[in-house]
N, C-alpha and C positions, 0 to 999 in steps of 0.2 A: 332732505335729506330728513333719513328714517330717525329720527327726535332720540328715540325708547333708545337706538343702539347705541348713542352716545350717552344720554344722560347713566345707563347701567352701569354702561364701561366707568362712569369716573364714581357711581355707589365703590365697585370691583375694588378698585382703587381706594375706595376712600375707607370699605373694613379691611383691605389688606396690612391697612397704616393700621388700627385699630388693634385686627390682629398683632402687629411686631409689637403693637405696647402693653397688653397683656401679657403675653411672652417674653417678657425683659421683664415683668414685674413679678411671671412667677415664678424666675431664671432667679432673683432676684430676695427670694422670702426668705431666707437665712443670713441678708447681707444686714452685719449692724448698723442702725442709720438710715438705712434707706429706705426712703422713700416713695411712696409708689406714684406713678401719673398715670392720669389722666386727658380720655381724649377728648378732642370739645368739633363738632362737624357743625358749614351750614350751609345752608344755598348754593347754588349758581345763580348769576344772572336770568332775568325770564325773557323769551320771548312776547308781545301784546300786544298782535294783529288790531284788536280794540279793544283799548281802554276805558276803566270805570271810568265815569260823568261826564265821557264823549254827546257830541252831538250829534244824535238820530233822522234830524229833520223836524221840520215844524218846531226848534226851541225842545221840543227832545228829550232830557238828557239820559245815558244810556246804566242806570241803574249797577246791574257788574257788568267788569269787563272780560276779556278771554287773555289768558295768563297761562303759557306753554311752562314749565321750569325747565330746566338744561340740566340736573344733577345733581351732584353733591360737592361737597371737597374740606378738607380736615381745614381744623380754623386755630388751631393749638393743640399741643399736647404738656399736660402744666400740672409740679408736681404741688402730691396734696401732701402738706405739710402737719395732719395729724400728730399726737401723740405714738408712740410702738412703744409694746411690752417694754417692762424692763427685765431681765434674766440676772443674776446673782449670778458671780461669776471668783469671787472671792478675792480679785487680781486686786496689790493695791494702788495701780495704776489705772484701774481700768475704773471712768467715769462716767454715767448715764445724766444727761440731761434732762431733766423733767418741769416739763414748757419751755417756755420761747428762749431762743439763742443757740449759737453757734459754737466749736474753741474755733481759732484763727490758726492757721495752718502759716507757713513760709513751703512758694514751691521753691524747686533746683534752682530758677534763673529771679528769685527773690520780692516778685510775687503774690500777693496774699491771697491764700484762697479756702474755706472756710465749712465743719462740719460737726455730724451731728457722732460721729464714731467717737469715740472716749476709750479706744483699743488703746493704752499707749504703751509702748515703750523708751528704753533706755539707752541711751546710746555712750559710745566707751568714756565718752566728755563726763556724764553723766546726764543731758542730755534728755530734756522728754517730746519722745518720737512720733507719729505716725508706725502703723504697719511699714511703710516706706520709708520710713528714714528721714523726712520729712521736719524739721523743728515745727515743734508747739508752740503757737508763743500767746496768747492770756493768763499772759503775768505768772507765765511757770520760769523758777528759775531752776540752776540747773543744780541735781539733786546732790552732794555733798558725798567724798570713801567715807564707808564705813557707818553710810545713815541706816539704822537697826528699824524706821519705824516712820512712817508717812503715812497720815491724817486728815482728811480733808469732808472742813463742814458743810453739812448744806448753803450754806452763806458764801462758800467758797476758800473760807482759811484756811490755811495749807500750814502741816507744819511738820518738819523733818526733824525725827529724835537721831543724834548723832552722837558720841564719846565723850565730846567737847562739851555735849548741852545742846539748845534745841531751834531749828532756824522759825521762823515765821513770817508768813504775807496773805497774800491770795486772791485772786484769784480774776478775771474778768472774762469778759462772756462781748458776742458778736449779735445783733442780731437788724431787720431790718422790714422796709414798709411794704416791703411786696416783694416773699419769701419765695411764692411762686416765680415769678421775672428775673431767681437767682440762675445762670448758665452750669450748667454740668460737665463737670469736666474727668469723670469712669474716677475710679481710687476714692469714689467716698466724701469726694472732693466739690464746691460750690462755684464761681466765680460771680463776682459783686459785677453787678450789670447797668445800663441806665434805666431799664423799666423796674429792676428790685432798689435800686436806690441807692443810699450810701449808707457804707456801715454801722452804726448807732453801739456805743460801745459802754459796758453798765458794770455792777456786781451783781451777781447772783444772791434773787429775792430779793433786791432794790428795787423800781423804782419800774416791776412790772415782767424784770426778768425770770427766768427760771431756776431752779433750783440743782445742783448736779450730788449726786449719789454717789461718793462711791465704795468700791466692791460689785457695782454692776453695772449691764450693756442695755441700752438701748438696740430692742430686736425692731427688725423691717415691719412698716403700718402694715405690707401687703396681706389683706384677705382671701387664702384660696378657694373661699367657698365663693364667696364673691369675685373671681377674678374668671375662675369656673362657670360657676353664670355668664358670665360678660363673657366667657368665650365662645360656652353654645349658641347669645344675640347673632356674635360675630358673624362666626359660621355659616345661619340658619343667611341671616345679612348673605351673606356673600351668596349663596347657594340662590338666593331668591333673584336677587341680580344674573348672574348669568342666566338664571331662567329665562330673565325680560333680556338678554342679547339673542337667546337659542329663540325665542316668540320672534326677533325682530326680524332675527335671518331668516326665518322658514317665511313668513313675508313679501320678505325679498325677494326672497326664490319663487316664492308663488308668481310676484309679480312679472319677475325674467323670463316665465315658461309660459306665459299668456301669447294663447296664436290668438290671431285677429279671422 
């Protein structure tokens, strides 16, 4: 078997997934609260015709063995939860998280999801919702009709100014021991998994939780220049692997055309 042919094929497949990941990062460069993904590779099992340290006779041990790799594979695509830049929008219900934490959202089936996208809206009943109309929990109370002003402090203290007076409460946030283990649901939402651990709830600016900034939106943490460099590297790696496939094919062709 021409091992190089199959090893190069696994490299091409891995680089295709790398390209898919980079493309998704670039496509979401303007998505609020989006966190870029990075791809991680592993080498495959090795064929070992002779292992290092084996007996070569007379009590002598082979100092180095013979190993032939079988290519590479994608081990994981993990989210990178570095802070994105904050963009001023001026919206009273636009809230950015500066630091660690997520907002809690209730999905249509009643389960919970989590988001860093703080571009919130109001429903017809005064409920604070996401852009898809899902209720935002995190301690939010319905906004009374006739509210003239909404003020949100960095520590999550929210004040509604109404004609009949003011209403005050405090927001909460959630965080995870391993945020990279969260499951991506689309729609700027993440789901808790066994790998992420259970959600820990707390108040902004306390016990390591981040602060909230009213009138701002956290933008994507995708660095376009870095992704373009990664794109070039992935393209060249794909081309080199395809060249190895072509070379292996030419070698097999030469063997097939040999005559006695």
